[in-house]
MARBA-3410 file (N, C-alpha, C, O; in Angstrom, 1 decimal):
78
68.0,111.0,67.8,66.8,111.5,68.5,65.6,111.4,67.7,65.6,111.4,66.5 ~ 64.5,111.4,68.4,63.2,111.4,67.7,62.8,112.7,67.2,63.1,113.7,67.9 ~ 62.2,112.8,66.1,61.7,114.1,65.6,60.4,114.4,66.3,59.7,113.5,66.8 ~ 60.1,115.7,66.4,58.9,116.1,67.1,57.7,115.5,66.4,57.6,115.5,65.1 ~ 56.7,115.0,67.2,55.6,114.4,66.6,55.7,112.9,66.3,54.7,112.3,65.9
56.9,112.3,66.4,57.1,110.9,66.2,56.5,110.1,67.3,56.4,110.6,68.4 ~ 56.2,108.8,67.0,55.8,107.9,68.1,57.1,107.4,68.7,58.1,107.4,68.1 ~ 56.9,106.8,69.9,58.1,106.2,70.6,58.4,104.8,70.2,59.3,104.2,70.8 ~ 57.7,104.2,69.3,57.8,102.8,69.0,59.2,102.4,68.5,59.7,101.3,68.9 ~ 59.9,103.2,67.8,61.2,102.9,67.2,62.4,103.4,68.0,63.5,103.1,67.6
62.1,104.0,69.1,63.2,104.6,69.9,63.6,103.6,71.0,62.9,102.6,71.2 ~ 64.7,103.9,71.7,65.1,103.1,72.8,65.3,104.0,74.0,65.3,105.2,73.9 ~ 65.4,103.4,75.2,65.6,104.2,76.4,66.8,105.1,76.3,66.9,106.2,77.0 ~ 67.8,104.8,75.5,69.0,105.6,75.4,68.6,106.9,74.7,69.4,107.9,74.8 ~ 67.5,107.0,74.0,67.1,108.2,73.3,66.3,109.1,74.1,65.9,110.2,73.7
66.0,108.7,75.4,65.3,109.6,76.3,66.3,110.7,76.7,67.5,110.4,76.9 ~ 65.8,112.0,76.8,66.8,113.1,77.1,66.1,114.1,78.0,64.9,114.2,78.0 ~ 67.0,114.8,78.7,66.5,115.8,79.7,65.8,116.9,78.9,66.2,117.3,77.8 ~ 64.6,117.3,79.4,63.9,118.4,78.8,62.8,117.9,77.8,61.9,118.7,77.4 ~ 62.7,116.6,77.5,61.7,116.1,76.5,60.3,116.2,77.2,60.2,116.0,78.4
59.3,116.5,76.4,57.9,116.5,76.8,57.2,115.4,76.0,57.1,115.5,74.8 ~ 56.6,114.5,76.7,55.8,113.3,76.1,54.4,113.5,76.4,54.0,113.8,77.5 ~ 53.5,113.3,75.4,52.1,113.4,75.6,51.5,112.0,75.6,51.7,111.2,74.7 ~ 50.6,111.8,76.6,49.9,110.6,76.8,48.4,111.0,76.6,48.1,112.1,76.4 ~ 47.5,110.0,76.6,46.1,110.3,76.4,45.5,111.1,77.5,44.6,111.9,77.3
46.1,111.0,78.7,45.5,111.6,79.9,46.5,112.6,80.6,46.0,113.3,81.6 ~ 47.7,112.7,80.1,48.7,113.5,80.9,49.9,113.8,80.0,50.0,113.4,78.9 ~ 50.8,114.6,80.5,52.1,114.9,79.9,53.2,114.6,80.9,53.0,114.7,82.1 ~ 54.3,114.1,80.3,55.5,113.8,81.2,56.7,114.6,80.7,57.0,114.5,79.5 ~ 57.3,115.4,81.6,58.5,116.2,81.3,59.6,115.5,82.0,59.6,115.3,83.2
60.7,115.2,81.2,61.9,114.6,81.8,62.7,115.7,82.3,63.2,116.6,81.6 ~ 63.0,115.7,83.7,63.7,116.7,84.3,65.2,116.4,84.4,66.0,117.3,84.1 ~ 65.5,115.2,84.8,66.9,114.8,84.9,67.0,113.3,84.5,66.0,112.6,84.6 ~ 68.1,113.0,83.9,68.3,111.6,83.4,69.7,111.1,83.8,70.7,111.7,83.5 ~ 69.7,110.0,84.6,70.9,109.4,85.0,71.1,108.1,84.3,70.4,107.8,83.3
72.1,107.3,84.7,72.4,106.0,84.1,71.3,105.0,84.3,71.0,104.2,83.4 ~ 70.6,105.1,85.5,69.5,104.1,85.8,68.2,104.7,86.1,67.2,104.1,85.9 ~ 68.2,106.0,86.5,67.0,106.6,87.0,66.6,107.8,86.2,67.5,108.5,85.6 ~ 65.3,108.1,86.1,64.8,109.3,85.5,64.0,110.1,86.5,63.2,109.5,87.2 ~ 64.2,111.4,86.6,63.4,112.3,87.4,62.5,113.0,86.4,62.9,113.5,85.4
61.2,112.9,86.7,60.2,113.4,85.7,59.0,114.1,86.5,58.9,113.9,87.7 ~ 58.3,114.9,85.7,57.1,115.5,86.3,55.9,115.0,85.4,56.0,115.1,84.2 ~ 54.8,114.6,86.0,53.6,114.2,85.3,52.6,115.3,85.6,52.3,115.6,86.7 ~ 52.1,115.9,84.5,51.1,117.0,84.7,49.9,116.8,83.7,50.0,116.1,82.7 ~ 48.8,117.5,84.0,47.6,117.4,83.2,47.7,118.3,82.0,47.1,118.0,80.9
48.5,119.4,82.1,48.7,120.4,81.0,50.2,120.7,80.9,50.8,120.8,82.0 ~ 50.7,121.0,79.7,52.1,121.3,79.6,52.4,122.7,80.3,51.5,123.6,80.2 ~ 53.5,122.8,81.0,53.8,124.0,81.7,53.1,124.2,83.1,53.3,125.3,83.7 ~ 52.4,123.2,83.5,51.7,123.3,84.8,52.7,123.6,85.9,53.8,122.9,85.9 ~ 52.4,124.5,86.8,53.3,124.8,87.9,53.0,124.0,89.2,51.8,123.5,89.3
53.9,123.9,90.1,53.7,123.2,91.4,53.6,121.7,91.3,52.9,121.1,92.2 ~ 54.1,121.1,90.3,54.0,119.6,90.1,55.2,119.0,90.8,56.4,119.4,90.6 ~ 55.0,118.0,91.5,56.1,117.3,92.2,56.9,116.4,91.3,56.4,115.8,90.4 ~ 58.2,116.5,91.5,59.1,115.6,90.7,59.1,114.2,91.2,59.2,114.0,92.5 ~ 59.0,113.2,90.3,59.0,111.8,90.7,60.2,111.1,90.1,60.8,111.7,89.2
60.5,110.0,90.6,61.7,109.2,90.2,61.2,107.8,89.7,60.4,107.2,90.4 ~ 61.8,107.3,88.6,61.5,106.0,88.1,62.8,105.4,87.5,63.7,106.1,87.1 ~ 62.8,104.1,87.4,63.8,103.4,86.6,63.7,103.7,85.1,62.5,103.9,84.7 ~ 64.8,103.8,84.4,64.7,104.1,83.0,63.9,103.1,82.2,63.0,103.5,81.4 ~ 64.1,101.8,82.4,63.4,100.8,81.7,61.9,100.8,82.0,61.1,100.6,81.1
61.6,101.1,83.3,60.2,101.2,83.7,59.5,102.3,83.0,58.4,102.2,82.5 ~ 60.1,103.5,83.0,59.5,104.6,82.3,59.4,104.4,80.8,58.4,104.7,80.2 ~ 60.4,103.8,80.2,60.3,103.5,78.8,59.1,102.6,78.5,58.4,102.8,77.5 ~ 59.0,101.6,79.3,57.9,100.6,79.1,56.5,101.3,79.3,55.6,101.1,78.5 ~ 56.4,102.2,80.2,55.2,103.0,80.5,54.9,103.9,79.2,53.7,103.9,78.8
55.9,104.6,78.7,55.7,105.4,77.5,55.2,104.6,76.3,54.3,105.0,75.6 ~ 55.9,103.4,76.1,55.5,102.6,75.0,54.1,102.0,75.1,53.4,102.0,74.2 ~ 53.8,101.5,76.3,52.5,100.8,76.5,51.4,101.8,76.3,50.3,101.4,75.9 ~ 51.6,103.1,76.6,50.5,104.1,76.5,50.6,104.9,75.2,50.0,105.9,75.1 ~ 51.5,104.4,74.3,51.6,105.0,73.0,51.9,106.5,73.1,51.3,107.4,72.4
52.9,106.9,74.0,53.2,108.3,74.2,53.8,108.9,72.9,54.5,108.2,72.1 ~ 53.6,110.2,72.7,54.1,110.9,71.6,55.0,112.0,72.0,54.6,112.8,73.0 ~ 56.2,112.1,71.4,57.1,113.1,71.8,56.6,114.5,71.2,56.5,114.6,70.0 ~ 56.3,115.4,72.1,55.8,116.7,71.7,56.9,117.7,71.6,56.9,118.5,70.7 ~ 57.8,117.7,72.5,58.9,118.7,72.5,60.2,118.0,72.7,60.4,117.3,73.7
61.1,118.3,71.8,62.5,117.8,71.9,63.3,118.5,73.0,62.9,119.7,73.3 ~ 64.3,117.9,73.5,65.1,118.6,74.6,65.8,119.8,74.0,66.1,119.8,72.8 ~ 66.1,120.8,74.8,66.7,122.0,74.4,68.2,121.9,74.2,68.9,122.8,73.9
END
């Protein structure tokens, strides 16, 4: 797994885990559920924001999105 504060460049989609919080320049992404092919996640403007809708994406698509936007892992899964 990635250490807190590491960039996502050296990781792979297999290292995505339930509960992780990723920081982008404009938002945060919390991984809610992780399946074989799909990721359930919440995109919010501030960590811990309430009332945010859960969205679904393909694992590879989400990983590409995180890499392209140079996302940083803020919080490791519990």
